[in-house]
C-alpha positions as CSV (number, residue, x, y, z in Angstrom):
1,M,14.0,17.7,-16.5
2,T,13.8,14.2,-15.0
3,P,11.0,12.2,-16.5
4,P,8.3,11.0,-14.1
5,R,8.8,7.6,-12.4
6,R,6.4,5.1,-13.9
7,I,4.4,3.1,-11.3
8,I,1.5,0.7,-10.9
9,I,-0.4,0.8,-7.6
10,D,-1.8,-2.5,-6.4
11,T,-4.3,-1.8,-3.7
12,D,-7.3,-2.8,-1.5
13,P,-8.7,0.6,-0.5
14,G,-8.9,1.3,2.7
15,Q,-8.9,4.9,3.8
16,D,-5.1,5.0,4.0
17,D,-4.8,3.4,0.6
18,A,-7.1,6.2,-0.7
19,V,-4.7,8.8,0.7
20,A,-1.8,7.0,-0.9
21,I,-3.5,7.1,-4.3
22,L,-4.3,10.8,-3.9
23,L,-0.7,11.5,-3.0
24,A,0.5,9.7,-6.1
25,L,-2.0,11.4,-8.4
26,A,-1.1,14.8,-7.0
27,S,2.6,14.3,-7.7
28,P,4.0,15.1,-11.2
29,E,7.2,13.2,-10.4
30,L,5.1,10.0,-10.7
31,E,3.2,8.6,-13.7
32,V,0.5,6.1,-12.6
33,L,0.2,3.6,-15.5
34,G,-2.8,1.9,-13.8
35,I,-4.3,0.8,-10.5
36,T,-4.9,-2.9,-9.8
37,A,-7.3,-3.9,-7.2
38,V,-7.0,-6.9,-4.9
39,A,-9.2,-8.4,-2.2
40,G,-7.9,-7.5,1.3
41,N,-9.3,-4.8,3.6
42,V,-12.7,-5.6,2.0
43,P,-13.7,-8.0,-0.8
44,L,-12.7,-7.3,-4.4
45,P,-16.1,-5.8,-5.6
46,L,-15.6,-3.0,-3.0
47,T,-11.8,-2.5,-3.5
48,Q,-12.1,-2.0,-7.3
49,K,-15.1,0.3,-6.7
50,N,-13.2,2.3,-4.1
51,A,-10.2,2.7,-6.4
52,R,-12.4,4.3,-9.0
53,I,-14.1,6.5,-6.4
54,V,-10.6,7.8,-5.4
55,C,-9.5,8.4,-9.0
56,E,-12.7,10.4,-9.6
57,L,-12.2,12.4,-6.4
58,A,-8.8,13.4,-7.7
59,G,-10.2,14.4,-11.0
60,R,-8.3,11.5,-12.7
61,S,-10.9,9.3,-14.3
62,D,-8.3,8.7,-17.1
63,I,-6.4,6.3,-14.8
64,P,-7.3,2.7,-15.8
65,V,-8.5,0.5,-12.9
66,F,-8.4,-3.3,-13.1
67,A,-9.9,-5.9,-10.8
68,G,-7.6,-8.7,-9.8
69,C,-7.7,-11.7,-7.5
70,D,-10.7,-12.1,-5.2
71,A,-9.1,-14.5,-2.8
72,P,-5.6,-15.4,-1.5
73,L,-3.6,-18.1,-3.4
74,S,-4.5,-21.0,-1.0
75,R,-6.4,-19.5,1.9
76,K,-9.8,-18.1,2.8
77,L,-9.9,-14.4,2.6
78,V,-9.6,-12.4,5.8
79,T,-10.9,-8.8,5.7
80,A,-10.7,-5.8,8.0
81,E,-14.1,-4.2,8.1
82,H,-13.5,-3.7,11.9
83,V,-10.9,-1.1,10.9
84,H,-12.2,0.4,7.6
85,G,-15.9,-0.1,7.9
86,K,-18.2,-2.2,5.7
87,T,-17.4,-0.3,2.5
88,G,-13.7,0.0,3.2
89,L,-14.1,3.8,2.8
90,D,-16.5,4.5,5.6
91,G,-16.7,8.0,7.0
92,P,-17.9,10.6,4.5
93,A,-20.7,9.8,2.0
94,L,-19.3,9.0,-1.4
95,P,-21.1,8.7,-4.8
96,D,-20.7,5.6,-6.8
97,P,-18.1,5.9,-9.5
98,T,-19.1,6.6,-13.1
99,M,-15.7,5.8,-14.7
100,P,-15.6,2.2,-16.1
101,L,-13.8,-0.7,-14.6
102,Q,-11.4,-2.1,-17.3
103,D,-12.4,-5.5,-18.8
104,Q,-8.8,-6.9,-18.5
105,H,-7.8,-8.8,-15.4
106,A,-5.3,-7.0,-13.2
107,V,-2.8,-9.9,-13.5
108,D,-2.9,-9.8,-17.3
109,F,-2.5,-6.0,-17.2
110,L,0.6,-6.4,-14.9
111,I,2.2,-9.0,-17.2
112,E,1.4,-7.1,-20.4
113,T,2.6,-3.8,-19.1
114,L,5.9,-5.2,-17.7
115,R,6.6,-7.0,-21.0
116,R,5.8,-3.9,-23.1
117,E,7.6,-1.1,-21.1
118,P,11.4,-0.8,-21.2
119,E,13.2,-3.1,-18.8
120,G,13.8,-1.5,-15.4
121,S,11.3,1.3,-16.0
122,V,8.3,0.3,-13.9
123,T,8.0,0.3,-10.1
124,L,5.2,-1.8,-8.5
125,C,3.6,-0.3,-5.4
126,P,1.6,-2.9,-3.5
127,L,-0.5,-1.5,-0.7
128,G,-2.4,-4.6,0.2
129,P,-2.0,-8.4,0.1
130,L,0.4,-9.5,-2.6
131,T,-1.9,-11.9,-4.4
132,N,-2.0,-10.1,-7.7
133,I,1.8,-9.6,-7.8
134,A,2.6,-13.2,-6.9
135,T,0.1,-14.5,-9.4
136,A,1.7,-12.5,-12.1
137,F,5.2,-13.7,-11.1
138,R,4.0,-17.3,-11.2
139,Q,2.3,-17.0,-14.6
140,A,5.1,-15.0,-16.2
141,P,8.5,-15.3,-14.4
142,D,10.1,-13.4,-17.3
143,I,8.6,-10.1,-16.0
144,V,10.5,-10.3,-12.7
145,P,13.9,-9.1,-13.9
146,R,12.1,-6.3,-15.9
147,I,10.8,-4.6,-12.7
148,R,12.7,-1.6,-11.4
149,E,11.7,-2.4,-7.9
150,V,8.8,-3.3,-5.6
151,V,8.0,-0.7,-2.9
152,L,5.4,-2.1,-0.5
153,M,3.6,-1.6,2.7
154,G,3.6,-4.7,4.8
155,G,5.2,-6.6,7.6
156,A,6.7,-5.7,10.9
157,Y,9.6,-6.6,13.2
158,F,9.9,-4.4,16.3
159,E,6.1,-3.6,16.2
160,V,5.3,-7.3,15.7
161,G,1.7,-7.8,14.5
162,N,-1.6,-5.9,14.1
163,I,-3.9,-8.8,13.0
164,T,-2.2,-11.5,15.1
165,P,0.4,-11.2,17.8
166,S,3.1,-11.8,15.2
167,A,1.8,-10.8,11.8
168,E,0.9,-7.6,10.0
169,F,-2.4,-7.7,8.0
170,N,-1.2,-7.5,4.4
171,I,1.3,-10.3,4.8
172,F,-1.0,-12.4,7.0
173,V,-3.9,-12.4,4.4
174,D,-1.7,-14.1,1.8
175,P,1.6,-15.3,3.3
176,E,2.2,-17.7,0.4
177,A,2.0,-14.8,-2.1
178,A,4.3,-12.7,0.1
179,A,6.8,-15.6,0.2
180,I,6.8,-15.7,-3.6
181,V,7.4,-11.9,-3.9
182,F,10.1,-11.7,-1.2
183,G,11.8,-14.7,-2.7
184,S,11.7,-13.5,-6.3
185,G,15.0,-11.6,-6.3
186,V,13.3,-8.3,-7.4
187,P,14.7,-5.2,-5.6
188,M,12.4,-4.4,-2.7
189,V,11.7,-1.6,-0.3
190,V,9.5,-2.5,2.6
191,M,7.4,-0.1,4.8
192,P,6.5,-2.1,7.9
193,L,4.5,-1.2,10.9
194,D,7.8,-0.1,12.5
195,V,7.7,3.0,10.2
196,T,3.9,3.4,9.7
197,H,3.2,3.5,13.5
198,K,5.4,6.6,13.6
199,A,3.4,8.4,10.9
200,L,0.5,9.2,13.3
201,T,-2.3,11.6,12.6
202,S,-3.1,14.3,15.2
203,A,-5.7,17.0,15.6
204,E,-3.3,19.5,14.2
205,R,-2.3,17.3,11.2
206,V,-5.9,16.4,10.3
207,G,-6.9,20.0,10.8
208,R,-4.5,21.0,8.0
209,F,-6.5,18.9,5.6
210,R,-9.8,20.2,6.8
211,A,-8.6,23.8,6.6
212,M,-7.9,23.5,2.9
213,G,-11.5,24.0,2.3
214,T,-11.5,21.7,-0.7
215,R,-13.5,18.5,-1.3
216,V,-10.4,16.4,-1.3
217,G,-9.0,18.0,1.9
218,T,-12.3,17.5,3.6
219,M,-12.5,13.9,2.5
220,V,-9.0,13.1,3.8
221,A,-9.9,14.7,7.1
222,E,-13.1,12.7,7.4
223,W,-11.5,9.5,6.4
224,T,-8.8,9.9,9.1
225,D,-11.5,10.9,11.6
226,F,-13.1,7.5,11.0
227,F,-9.9,5.6,10.8
228,E,-8.5,7.0,14.0
229,R,-11.1,5.5,16.2
230,H,-9.8,2.0,15.9
231,D,-6.2,2.8,16.6
232,R,-6.9,5.1,19.4
233,Q,-8.9,2.4,21.1
234,K,-6.4,-0.4,20.3
235,Y,-3.1,1.3,20.9
236,G,-4.0,4.2,23.1
237,S,-2.3,6.5,20.6
238,E,-3.2,10.1,19.8
239,G,-4.0,9.3,16.2
240,A,-3.9,6.7,13.5
241,P,-1.0,5.5,11.4
242,L,-1.2,6.4,7.7
243,H,0.4,3.2,6.6
244,D,0.1,3.2,2.8
245,P,1.0,6.8,1.9
246,C,4.5,5.9,3.3
247,V,5.1,3.9,0.0
248,I,4.4,6.9,-2.2
249,A,6.2,9.3,0.1
250,W,9.4,7.2,-0.2
251,L,9.2,7.5,-4.0
252,L,9.0,11.3,-3.7
253,K,11.3,11.9,-0.7
254,P,13.3,8.9,0.3
255,D,15.4,11.0,2.7
256,L,12.3,11.0,5.0
257,F,13.0,7.4,5.9
258,L,15.8,5.3,7.5
259,G,16.3,1.6,7.2
260,R,18.6,-1.3,6.5
261,H,19.2,-3.7,3.7
262,I,18.5,-7.0,5.3
263,N,17.1,-10.5,4.8
264,V,13.3,-10.9,5.2
265,E,11.6,-14.3,5.1
266,I,7.9,-15.0,5.3
267,E,6.5,-17.5,7.8
268,T,3.9,-19.7,6.1
269,E,3.6,-22.7,8.5
270,G,4.0,-21.4,12.0
271,R,1.5,-22.5,14.6
272,F,1.3,-19.0,16.0
273,T,3.4,-17.0,13.6
274,T,1.9,-17.5,10.1
275,G,2.3,-14.3,8.1
276,M,5.3,-13.1,10.2
277,T,8.0,-11.2,8.4
278,V,11.1,-12.7,9.9
279,A,13.4,-9.7,9.5
280,D,17.1,-10.4,10.2
281,W,17.7,-6.8,11.5
282,W,20.8,-7.8,13.4
283,G,22.4,-9.9,10.7
284,V,22.5,-13.1,12.7
285,S,21.6,-15.5,9.9
286,D,23.6,-16.4,6.8
287,R,20.8,-15.4,4.5
288,A,21.5,-12.8,1.9
289,P,19.8,-9.4,2.1
290,N,16.7,-9.1,-0.1
291,A,14.9,-6.0,1.1
292,L,15.5,-2.4,2.2
293,F,13.5,-2.7,5.4
294,M,12.5,0.7,6.9
295,R,12.7,1.5,10.6
296,D,12.1,5.2,11.0
297,V,10.4,8.2,9.4
298,D,10.5,12.0,9.8
299,A,6.8,12.2,10.6
300,A,6.7,16.0,10.5
301,G,8.2,16.0,7.0
302,F,5.9,13.2,5.9
303,F,2.8,15.2,6.9
304,D,4.2,18.4,5.4
305,L,4.6,16.5,2.1
306,L,1.0,15.1,2.3
307,A,-0.5,18.5,3.1
308,E,1.4,20.2,0.3
309,R,0.4,17.6,-2.4
310,I,-3.2,17.0,-1.2
311,G,-3.6,20.7,-1.3
312,R,-3.0,20.7,-5.0
313,L,-6.1,18.5,-5.7
């Protein structure tokens, strides 16, 4: 039997982050070594709290949760309450978590874990701004070659931006951090808006969660009900993209996704394009490929996987 893939989830929950965490915790193919919280969708006091709420919802209060960086490397924090609500998990009423927040800083946990575990055995799964990851890389460059790969949600090419005309939110919040990670040489898989905007909820798909009759299924349905309102109004779509679960789904079923190994650079100084992922999809630059950049997803298969795994909790 293949041993589970060991991962660390770096996150700023966010309803879609919450679904990604639930998917990981419901999947025996994955061993979650810890969850590191970062400021992003909402400030750090809420993201670390939300991560613990989700662990308890999944019945996994054994998962250690660490608070990390409360601001980008060199910019003022931009948040997304207009999408996720003031708590980040608006929608259903949720009790405060009782499981403890770990005393150790998330960056120290990342460094310690990557130094301790066998080289090439740990995958990092960032679902928010890359501040924690970049800080760890800067403080301890020796950990970079020890990482199996980084699989992240962020960026866009054909779908351009969702927080500015040219930038996706996670990269825009801390483009300097993204530039460090994309330039590190670590193997990378990127789930941009080009993929996540094809993983749309619908009445039928949300109904499958609600019909489970479980607390977790009901929570997922109510989170997506809340989350949908923004994207329906903004894009005129029938539902909302479940961005972050694409990261976990790729680890479980990579055949659901199609992409190319290309060069991706991060714009940090553009007048109108700060935070843009400059993706050389057509291979017109001389820059070496540094990321497997996804373009398409089997949405039906993606939601089948979500429903099957969420139904286990």
